[in-house]
N, C-alpha and C positions, 0 to 999 in steps of 0.2 A: 643712600643707593646699591647698596651690598642686598640688605638685608632684603627688599624688591624682586634686584634680578633674582636670588636666588628664593626664589617664592616662587615667581612668573616662570623658572626652568622647573620647579617641581609640578607646578601644572599644567606647565607646557608635558611633563616624561607621561603623568599620571592620564592625562585624556589621550596621549598616542600608542597606551602600550591599552588603552579603553582602546580605541580604535583595534589596532592588531587582536587584540584580541575576538572584538566582534569578527571583524574578519575572518579570523584563523578558524570559529568556530561555522562557520557561514549560516546560509538560513533554519528560522530558527521549522521549519515547515518540514525541512527535508531531513529534519534530526529527531522529529514526530517517532518513537516504536510503542506499536497499538501493543503488540503479542502478542495471545492467543484470547482470542475471541468465541461467544455463543450465538444466538440467533438462532428465533422460532421461522427456521421455513418447511411448510406444512406443501404435504406432498401424500400421491395416494399410494398403496401399495398397488392399485394395477396401474403405473404407471411407468413399473421393469415389469411389463406381457411382452411390451415387441421396444423395437428399436426408436421406429419412430416416435414414439410416447415419453421415453426416457430420456429423448435430444428436448422435447420440449420444455422435462423438470433444470435438466442440465442450464437452458437456455438462461430458464426462470431463476436460478441457482446462479448460475454467473453473471445477473442483474443487482441482485440481491450484494453479494461479495465486493463486486465493483465500488456501487455506492458504502460498504461499508472502507474501504483500503479508498477511498478518499481520486476519485480517477473525475480531473474534471476539462474542458477544451486546453482553461488558462496555465498551465506550467510548465513549470520546465524543464528541460531535457534531468535533468537530475532529480527530479519531481517525481514524473513521470515513469523514469527506471525501474523506482523507488517503490511508486504506485503499481508497473508494472509483475515483481517480482512477488507481492503481496497477494494480485491474483494471484496467479503461478500458484503460489506454494498453497491457499487458503483453498483453493481449488481441488486442487492435488487432495489433501488431506479432504476436503468436506468430500468427490468425491471416495476415499479409502472406507467413510469410514459408511456407506449405503452396504459397505460389501453387495454389491449387486452385477453381474457378468455384463450385462446390458446398459448400464448405465456406465461403466465405468470401459464400452466400447464407445458408448454416444458422444463420450469425454474424449476418447480418444478420436474419433472423426469429427469433432470441434475445433480440438486441436487442432489437427490436418486438415481441415478445413480454411484456419484461417482464425 
């Protein structure tokens, strides 16, 4: 009977350890790091000409970035926070790559408007 008790105890400890490791690691989706990415975003240089066109460009870009970062309506608060960080960082980096004052201004206005 003692060998069975030891086996049961070892199995119980192993299962408990696995549960503890699973809970400590958190949800798998919250740990996903996509890192830098590249995507095709078509635009016309004429969109840099005025603020209205630049705002449309920023809006389209925001949609692409939000989809990439995985924003959905059913997210936990932690997932939503991580996704918002992804969107903000990616938008900032993308806007910088345009190197255009009108696009930068449109982006700043979109952030101020909420």
